C-alpha positions in Angstrom: 137.0 -51.8 -66.2 133.6 -50.4 -66.4 131.9 -51.8 -63.3 128.9 -49.8 -64.1 128.6 -48.7 -60.5 126.6 -45.5 -60.1 126.9 -43.8 -56.7 125.7 -40.5 -55.3 127.3 -37.5 -57.0 129.3 -36.8 -53.8 131.0 -40.2 -54.3 132.1 -39.4 -57.8 135.9 -39.9 -57.1 135.1 -43.4 -55.7 133.0 -44.3 -58.8 135.6 -42.9 -61.2 138.4 -45.0 -59.5 136.6 -48.3 -59.8 135.2 -47.6 -63.3 138.7 -46.6 -64.5 140.3 -49.8 -63.3 141.1 -52.2 -66.1 139.8 -55.8 -65.6 143.2 -57.2 -66.0 144.4 -55.1 -63.0 141.6 -55.9 -60.6 143.1 -58.8 -58.7 146.5 -57.2 -58.4 145.0 -53.9 -57.2 142.8 -55.8 -54.7 145.9 -57.6 -53.3 147.7 -54.3 -53.0 144.8 -52.7 -51.2 145.0 -55.6 -48.7 148.5 -54.4 -48.0 147.5 -50.8 -47.7 148.9 -49.8 -51.1 146.8 -47.5 -53.2 146.5 -47.4 -57.0 145.8 -45.0 -59.8 144.1 -45.5 -63.1 143.5 -42.7 -65.7 143.9 -39.9 -63.2 141.6 -41.6 -60.6 143.5 -42.5 -57.5 142.9 -44.3 -54.2 145.4 -44.0 -51.4 145.8 -45.0 -47.7 147.1 -43.0 -44.7 150.2 -45.2 -44.4 151.4 -44.0 -47.8 151.7 -40.4 -46.9 155.0 -38.5 -46.8 155.8 -36.7 -43.6 154.8 -33.3 -45.0 151.4 -34.5 -46.3 148.2 -33.8 -44.3 147.1 -36.9 -42.3 143.7 -38.4 -42.8 141.6 -41.3 -41.5 139.9 -43.7 -44.0 140.6 -44.1 -47.7 141.2 -41.1 -50.0 140.0 -41.0 -53.5 140.7 -38.2 -56.0 140.3 -37.4 -59.6 141.6 -34.1 -61.0 140.5 -31.5 -58.4 137.8 -33.6 -56.7 138.9 -35.4 -53.5 136.9 -37.5 -51.1 137.8 -39.4 -48.0 135.5 -42.3 -47.0 135.6 -44.3 -43.9 137.1 -47.8 -44.0 133.7 -49.3 -43.5 132.2 -47.4 -46.5 135.2 -48.3 -48.6 134.7 -52.0 -47.8 131.0 -51.7 -48.6 131.8 -50.3 -52.0 134.6 -52.7 -52.6 132.3 -55.6 -51.9 129.9 -54.4 -54.6 132.8 -54.1 -57.1 134.0 -57.6 -56.1 130.5 -59.0 -56.6 130.4 -57.4 -60.1 133.8 -58.6 -61.0 133.2 -62.2 -59.9 129.9 -62.3 -62.0 132.0 -62.0 -65.1 135.1 -63.8 -63.7 133.7 -66.7 -61.7 137.0 -68.6 -61.8 138.6 -65.8 -59.7 135.9 -66.0 -56.9 138.1 -67.7 -54.4 141.0 -65.3 -54.9 138.7 -62.3 -54.7 137.1 -63.6 -51.5 140.5 -64.2 -49.9 141.8 -60.7 -50.9 138.6 -59.1 -49.8 138.9 -60.9 -46.4 142.5 -59.6 -46.2 141.3 -56.0 -46.9 138.7 -56.3 -44.2 141.2 -57.5 -41.7 143.8 -54.9 -42.7 141.3 -52.1 -42.3 139.9 -53.6 -39.1 136.3 -53.3 -40.4 133.7 -55.2 -38.4 131.4 -57.3 -40.5 127.7 -56.3 -40.4 125.2 -59.1 -39.8 
C-alpha cells in the first residue's frame, strides 16, 4: 500500500515497511500491532521485543528492517508515524475510520505511549 510517506533517510526501514503494506492487510496488521505482533511485507519487517527468541538480542522500542538496514524507534516515535499512516489510510477508506481509531487506541495503550497535547 503506497502510503506515500516520505521520511528522513535514516528512517528508510520504517517508510519501506508502511509503503510495502497492501491496503487489504492494513486493518489486520494494525490489530496485530495492538497485540504486539509484528508483520512483514516484501522483505520489510516490523517486530516487537516480546517476539524475540531467547537467543536474540533484546531491544526497547519497535524494530524495522529491510534487507541489511535495521532501525529501532521508540514506542512514541512509532505511534507518531503510525498515526500519520492511519490518517492517510482513513482518507481513502473512511468507512474504516472507527475501526482504525479503536485499533490505534489499542496500540497506544499496549505500548504505554502518553498522548501529547
